[in-house]
Backbone as ProteinMPNN parsed JSONL, in Angstrom:
{"seq_chain_A": "XXXXXXXXXXXXXXXXXXXXXXXXXXXXXXXXXXXXXXXXXXXXXXXXXXXXXXXXXXXXXXXXXXXXXXXXXXXXXXXXXXXXXXXXXXXXXXXXXXXXXXXXXXXXXXXXXXXXXXXX", "coords_chain_A": {"N_chain_A": [[-11.238, -19.878, 16.725], [-11.09, -22.293, 15.338], [-13.035, -21.729, 13.48], [-12.237, -19.79, 11.77], [-10.055, -20.893, 11.104], [-11.033, -22.81, 9.261], [-12.665, -21.582, 7.544], [-10.743, -20.049, 6.341], [-9.621, -21.971, 4.9], [-11.702, -23.162, 2.971], [-11.908, -21.201, 1.686], [-9.717, -20.948, 0.375], [-10.028, -23.297, -1.388], [-10.935, -22.833, -4.065], [-8.172, -22.437, -5.716], [-6.463, -24.074, -4.58], [-7.966, -26.444, -5.581], [-7.497, -26.367, -8.037], [-5.018, -26.777, -8.764], [-4.309, -28.93, -7.577], [-5.738, -30.345, -9.702], [-4.371, -29.818, -11.837], [-2.447, -31.448, -11.681], [-3.512, -33.924, -11.462], [-4.497, -33.783, -14.118], [-2.184, -34.04, -15.695], [-1.089, -36.413, -15.052], [-2.711, -38.351, -14.911], [-1.697, -38.35, -18.023], [0.011, -40.204, -18.184], [-0.9, -42.237, -16.468], [-4.4, -44.548, -16.118], [-4.803, -44.773, -13.934], [-5.425, -42.714, -11.935], [-6.554, -40.264, -9.704], [-8.225, -37.814, -8.027], [-9.535, -36.097, -5.236], [-11.613, -34.368, -2.723], [-12.304, -32.901, -0.186], [-14.989, -30.551, 1.018], [-15.772, -29.342, 2.792], [-13.293, -28.568, 4.905], [-11.779, -27.908, 3.439], [-10.186, -28.485, 1.639], [-7.685, -30.651, -1.289], [-7.029, -33.476, -3.155], [-4.321, -35.257, -5.032], [-4.301, -38.119, -6.661], [-1.856, -40.797, -7.473], [-0.463, -43.986, -9.464], [2.654, -45.005, -9.408], [4.853, -42.93, -11.715], [6.243, -44.664, -14.921], [7.575, -43.215, -16.831], [10.338, -40.472, -16.462], [10.465, -38.35, -16.68], [7.65, -37.101, -16.81], [6.913, -37.533, -14.529], [7.875, -35.471, -13.233], [7.212, -33.503, -14.885], [4.154, -33.772, -13.861], [4.198, -33.877, -10.368], [5.14, -31.256, -10.604], [3.945, -29.474, -12.515], [1.983, -27.669, -11.97], [3.656, -25.552, -10.915], [4.856, -24.685, -12.757], [3.258, -23.306, -14.169], [1.639, -21.916, -13.133], [3.461, -19.973, -12.556], [4.789, -19.35, -15.433], [1.922, -18.059, -16.426], [2.194, -15.845, -14.358], [4.343, -14.559, -14.885], [3.432, -13.488, -17.632], [1.689, -11.842, -17.247], [2.826, -10.145, -15.353], [4.791, -8.825, -16.961], [2.691, -7.452, -18.58], [1.895, -5.093, -18.048], [-0.638, -4.832, -16.075], [-2.203, -3.641, -13.471], [-2.155, -4.099, -9.734], [-4.532, -3.982, -7.702], [-7.029, -4.116, -6.391], [-9.796, -6.27, -7.144], [-7.75, -8.282, -8.757], [-5.517, -8.113, -7.045], [-6.242, -10.28, -5.521], [-6.992, -12.241, -7.174], [-4.185, -12.275, -7.368], [-3.127, -13.255, -4.965], [-4.739, -15.498, -5.399], [-3.618, -16.919, -7.622], [-1.112, -17.146, -6.602], [-1.17, -18.93, -4.146], [-1.992, -21.372, -6.664], [0.622, -21.787, -8.211], [2.787, -22.035, -5.727], [4.66, -24.67, -5.393], [4.554, -27.772, -3.356], [6.046, -29.383, -0.222], [5.964, -31.952, -1.035], [5.065, -31.643, -3.228], [7.759, -31.389, -4.432], [9.585, -33.791, -2.962], [8.171, -35.954, -4.004], [8.348, -35.029, -7.006], [11.584, -35.538, -7.113], [11.951, -37.743, -7.245], [11.923, -39.158, -4.025], [9.398, -40.178, -2.278], [8.496, -42.611, -0.46], [7.036, -44.403, -1.609], [8.007, -44.413, -4.474], [10.424, -45.201, -4.501], [10.431, -48.033, -4.116], [8.803, -48.635, -5.658], [11.029, -47.745, -8.273], [12.945, -49.26, -8.466]], "CA_chain_A": [[-10.07, -20.076, 15.947], [-11.155, -23.279, 14.089], [-14.414, -21.186, 12.508], [-11.175, -18.866, 11.372], [-9.651, -22.289, 9.821], [-12.416, -23.545, 7.966], [-12.992, -19.99, 6.462], [-9.453, -19.826, 6.035], [-9.356, -23.459, 4.052], [-13.179, -22.851, 2.142], [-11.498, -19.552, 0.336], [-7.945, -21.174, -0.403], [-10.264, -24.42, -1.655], [-11.161, -22.921, -5.858], [-6.755, -22.356, -6.072], [-6.088, -25.554, -4.451], [-8.919, -27.448, -6.602], [-7.08, -26.214, -9.521], [-3.638, -27.075, -8.803], [-4.455, -30.783, -7.582], [-6.28, -30.951, -10.931], [-3.229, -29.741, -13.108], [-1.634, -32.89, -11.005], [-4.364, -35.082, -12.238], [-5.003, -34.437, -15.555], [-0.834, -34.309, -16.428], [-0.627, -37.506, -14.498], [-3.308, -39.026, -16.227], [-1.144, -38.95, -18.862], [0.442, -41.214, -17.73], [-1.327, -43.712, -16.335], [-5.773, -44.246, -15.741], [-5.526, -44.892, -12.367], [-4.749, -41.06, -11.537], [-7.314, -39.777, -9.044], [-8.415, -36.943, -7.281], [-10.595, -36.302, -4.102], [-12.436, -32.725, -2.531], [-13.421, -32.456, 0.81], [-15.564, -29.104, 0.599], [-15.871, -29.065, 5.036], [-11.811, -28.812, 5.583], [-11.029, -26.79, 1.77], [-8.924, -29.9, 1.358], [-8.519, -31.521, -1.886], [-5.53, -34.165, -3.519], [-4.261, -36.053, -6.66], [-3.113, -39.131, -6.54], [-1.27, -41.714, -8.902], [0.632, -44.749, -8.937], [4.344, -44.192, -9.876], [4.69, -42.911, -13.466], [7.169, -45.029, -15.271], [8.259, -42.24, -17.085], [10.263, -39.579, -15.058], [10.136, -36.531, -17.148], [6.745, -37.152, -16.55], [6.197, -37.235, -12.657], [8.896, -34.216, -12.817], [6.072, -32.461, -15.043], [2.871, -33.999, -12.835], [4.337, -32.478, -9.459], [5.592, -30.0, -10.714], [3.236, -29.224, -13.394], [1.02, -26.409, -11.2], [4.472, -24.339, -10.592], [5.63, -24.429, -14.747], [1.986, -22.99, -15.769], [1.962, -20.914, -12.781], [4.901, -18.958, -13.538], [4.189, -18.512, -16.806], [1.065, -16.91, -15.8], [2.247, -14.445, -13.429], [5.334, -13.999, -16.067], [2.492, -13.123, -18.864], [0.57, -10.577, -15.871], [3.999, -9.623, -14.685], [4.912, -8.397, -18.2], [1.39, -6.866, -19.433], [1.19, -4.022, -17.01], [-1.763, -4.358, -15.238], [-1.864, -3.372, -12.027], [-2.435, -5.197, -8.636], [-5.159, -3.458, -6.967], [-9.047, -4.394, -5.608], [-10.087, -7.671, -7.636], [-6.635, -8.227, -8.743], [-4.906, -8.342, -6.184], [-6.979, -11.551, -5.022], [-6.272, -13.364, -7.735], [-3.089, -12.821, -7.527], [-3.194, -14.182, -4.341], [-5.041, -16.968, -5.598], [-2.165, -17.366, -8.342], [0.366, -17.486, -5.905], [-1.127, -20.263, -3.768], [-1.753, -22.284, -7.017], [1.477, -21.604, -7.879], [4.049, -23.027, -5.184], [4.744, -26.137, -5.144], [4.238, -27.967, -1.687], [7.226, -30.174, 0.269], [4.942, -33.33, -0.659], [5.788, -31.743, -4.736], [9.313, -31.466, -4.759], [9.859, -34.34, -3.146], [7.617, -36.215, -5.777], [9.286, -34.662, -8.751], [12.816, -35.712, -7.174], [11.527, -39.469, -6.804], [11.87, -38.8, -2.784], [8.641, -40.807, -1.558], [8.345, -44.586, -0.219], [6.184, -46.053, -2.803], [8.197, -44.375, -5.649], [11.157, -46.21, -4.484], [9.781, -49.09, -4.229], [8.949, -48.721, -7.732], [12.432, -47.854, -9.056], [14.272, -50.715, -8.091]], "C_chain_A": [[-10.32, -21.069, 15.111], [-12.382, -23.12, 13.045], [-13.234, -20.539, 11.326], [-10.41, -19.628, 10.05], [-10.223, -22.085, 8.69], [-12.82, -22.483, 6.808], [-12.149, -20.024, 5.724], [-9.88, -21.406, 4.511], [-10.422, -23.066, 3.078], [-12.536, -21.706, 1.213], [-10.034, -20.166, -0.079], [-8.451, -22.555, -1.136], [-10.391, -24.569, -3.821], [-9.095, -22.999, -6.146], [-6.299, -24.08, -5.962], [-6.537, -26.783, -4.99], [-7.947, -27.81, -7.653], [-5.976, -26.655, -9.677], [-3.355, -28.685, -8.375], [-5.068, -30.985, -9.235], [-5.509, -30.722, -11.881], [-2.897, -30.866, -12.569], [-2.117, -33.924, -11.591], [-4.495, -34.918, -13.565], [-3.227, -34.296, -16.324], [-0.492, -35.89, -15.46], [-1.611, -38.439, -14.766], [-2.486, -39.4, -17.473], [-0.724, -40.191, -18.938], [0.365, -43.094, -17.431], [-3.052, -43.153, -15.573], [-6.095, -44.715, -14.155], [-4.916, -43.289, -11.425], [-6.12, -40.864, -10.76], [-7.186, -39.047, -8.074], [-9.537, -36.223, -6.299], [-10.879, -34.171, -3.847], [-12.532, -33.014, -1.403], [-13.377, -30.727, 1.187], [-15.238, -28.123, 2.174], [-14.401, -28.262, 4.973], [-11.283, -28.145, 4.444], [-9.735, -27.695, 1.525], [-8.769, -30.099, -0.251], [-6.662, -32.253, -2.594], [-5.662, -34.928, -4.432], [-3.427, -37.024, -5.899], [-3.338, -40.199, -7.596], [-0.211, -42.74, -8.218], [2.023, -43.977, -9.544], [4.114, -44.248, -11.173], [6.34, -43.654, -13.593], [8.735, -43.937, -15.936], [8.891, -41.039, -16.701], [10.498, -38.733, -15.079], [8.199, -36.428, -16.876], [6.217, -36.868, -15.281], [7.021, -36.18, -12.746], [7.555, -33.044, -13.231], [4.479, -32.482, -14.248], [3.339, -33.398, -11.343], [4.397, -31.329, -9.645], [4.392, -28.719, -11.97], [2.171, -27.733, -13.01], [2.197, -25.389, -11.373], [4.772, -23.603, -12.156], [4.077, -23.42, -14.668], [1.531, -21.811, -14.571], [2.457, -19.679, -12.853], [4.738, -18.25, -14.659], [3.001, -17.644, -17.058], [1.672, -15.907, -15.595], [3.418, -13.821, -14.455], [4.038, -12.953, -17.188], [2.009, -11.967, -18.055], [1.485, -10.176, -15.431], [3.923, -7.758, -16.004], [4.03, -7.352, -18.611], [1.099, -5.509, -18.496], [0.384, -3.523, -16.257], [-1.27, -4.304, -13.508], [-2.23, -4.126, -10.951], [-3.533, -4.489, -7.746], [-6.809, -4.27, -7.511], [-8.988, -6.146, -6.664], [-8.812, -8.236, -8.031], [-5.878, -8.681, -7.966], [-5.482, -9.775, -4.744], [-7.106, -12.666, -5.441], [-5.035, -13.665, -8.263], [-2.301, -13.119, -6.375], [-3.548, -15.858, -4.37], [-3.767, -17.77, -6.718], [-0.815, -17.867, -8.164], [0.081, -19.162, -5.248], [-1.597, -21.256, -4.952], [-0.704, -22.506, -7.745], [2.774, -22.748, -6.908], [3.605, -24.145, -5.172], [4.987, -26.441, -3.271], [5.156, -28.754, -0.833], [7.358, -31.333, -0.712], [5.325, -33.134, -2.516], [7.057, -32.035, -5.139], [9.925, -32.786, -4.388], [9.086, -35.596, -4.057], [8.485, -36.229, -6.787], [10.93, -34.792, -8.519], [12.758, -37.263, -7.191], [12.174, -39.867, -5.112], [10.618, -39.575, -1.927], [9.015, -42.191, -1.412], [7.735, -44.709, -1.464], [7.044, -45.509, -4.19], [9.379, -44.749, -5.963], [11.278, -47.365, -4.245], [9.928, -49.656, -5.858], [9.763, -49.219, -8.684], [13.436, -48.805, -8.896], [14.035, -51.523, -8.756]], "O_chain_A": [[-9.826, -20.919, 13.994], [-12.711, -23.893, 12.146], [-13.369, -20.8, 10.131], [-10.215, -19.357, 8.865], [-10.043, -21.488, 7.629], [-13.154, -22.599, 5.629], [-12.361, -20.039, 4.511], [-10.385, -21.329, 3.391], [-9.902, -22.493, 2.12], [-12.848, -21.537, 0.034], [-9.375, -19.613, -0.96], [-7.503, -23.188, -1.601], [-10.171, -25.502, -4.593], [-8.812, -23.86, -6.979], [-5.972, -24.925, -6.795], [-5.937, -27.858, -4.988], [-7.611, -28.916, -8.078], [-5.728, -27.031, -10.823], [-2.443, -29.418, -8.756], [-4.653, -31.967, -9.851], [-5.752, -31.321, -12.93], [-3.227, -31.682, -13.429], [-1.439, -34.771, -12.171], [-4.616, -35.934, -14.249], [-3.154, -34.481, -17.539], [0.694, -36.214, -15.398], [-1.155, -39.579, -14.857], [-2.525, -40.537, -17.943], [-1.102, -41.085, -19.695], [0.866, -44.181, -17.72], [-3.246, -42.142, -14.896], [-7.118, -44.912, -13.501], [-4.132, -43.129, -10.489], [-7.008, -41.469, -11.361], [-6.328, -39.255, -7.217], [-10.508, -35.773, -6.907], [-10.509, -33.185, -4.484], [-13.293, -33.976, -1.512], [-12.457, -29.96, 1.47], [-14.8, -27.02, 2.499], [-14.579, -27.045, 5.01], [-10.116, -27.779, 4.585], [-8.564, -27.412, 1.276], [-9.796, -29.702, -0.802], [-5.555, -31.719, -2.518], [-6.749, -35.366, -4.808], [-2.51, -36.982, -5.079], [-4.316, -40.486, -8.286], [0.494, -42.664, -7.211], [2.267, -42.84, -9.949], [3.486, -45.107, -11.791], [7.302, -43.445, -12.853], [9.949, -43.866, -15.748], [8.02, -40.193, -16.496], [10.782, -38.018, -14.118], [7.737, -35.29, -16.793], [5.276, -36.122, -15.013], [6.693, -35.616, -11.702], [7.047, -32.175, -12.522], [3.784, -31.481, -14.078], [2.801, -32.321, -11.089], [3.837, -30.431, -9.016], [4.29, -27.493, -12.008], [1.759, -26.951, -13.866], [1.891, -24.344, -11.947], [4.862, -22.427, -12.509], [4.138, -22.614, -15.596], [1.062, -20.77, -15.031], [1.943, -18.601, -13.151], [4.598, -17.047, -14.879], [3.049, -16.651, -17.783], [1.796, -15.028, -16.447], [3.35, -12.634, -14.774], [4.069, -11.724, -17.26], [2.091, -10.931, -18.716], [1.047, -9.36, -14.62], [3.481, -6.609, -15.998], [4.552, -6.312, -19.012], [-0.043, -5.064, -18.378], [0.348, -2.389, -15.78], [-0.39, -4.751, -12.772], [-2.811, -5.131, -11.361], [-3.058, -4.525, -6.611], [-7.337, -4.715, -8.53], [-8.027, -6.915, -6.66], [-8.725, -9.164, -7.227], [-5.473, -9.823, -8.179], [-5.156, -9.989, -3.576], [-7.263, -13.736, -4.853], [-4.655, -14.539, -9.042], [-1.081, -13.259, -6.46], [-3.087, -16.868, -3.838], [-3.225, -18.866, -6.577], [0.055, -18.473, -8.79], [0.673, -20.198, -5.551], [-1.719, -22.359, -4.42], [-0.796, -23.644, -8.205], [3.367, -23.766, -7.265], [2.465, -24.575, -4.994], [5.378, -25.722, -2.351], [4.145, -28.892, -0.145], [8.434, -31.711, -1.175], [5.754, -34.096, -3.153], [7.381, -32.805, -6.043], [10.764, -33.202, -5.188], [9.824, -36.107, -4.9], [9.161, -37.124, -7.295], [11.673, -34.336, -9.388], [13.829, -37.867, -7.129], [12.886, -40.868, -5.022], [10.865, -39.6, -0.721], [9.759, -42.803, -2.178], [8.34, -45.324, -2.343], [6.782, -46.212, -5.166], [9.762, -44.796, -7.132], [12.424, -47.802, -4.142], [10.536, -50.389, -6.638], [9.721, -50.173, -9.46], [14.604, -48.889, -9.276], [14.703, -52.556, -8.736]]}, "name": "protein", "num_of_chains": 1, "seq": "XXXXXXXXXXXXXXXXXXXXXXXXXXXXXXXXXXXXXXXXXXXXXXXXXXXXXXXXXXXXXXXXXXXXXXXXXXXXXXXXXXXXXXXXXXXXXXXXXXXXXXXXXXXXXXXXXXXXXXXX"}
């Protein structure tokens, strides 16, 4: 079972890395201290940055992948292209990229402890 979990993590790494790289790129517009880390064997990626002063930039930094992924999904939907074969695999990757995590939503709302300390 552990091997299956590792395989799933490695297979989901490309869209996960793209998701975290989007967070990093947007946060980098507000601070030079934004960082990104990747663990290939565990199939994990993480972007981190200090609290951003601009609330609009903070929301966009946390929900940027959701916005970009939704736009891409809408373009794909209205293009009339079917979901078969490799396109189905790409659709799963786009879904992994687009869906925000609970941490993304909490961060966009400013409900993470580090942000509450900075906002006070």
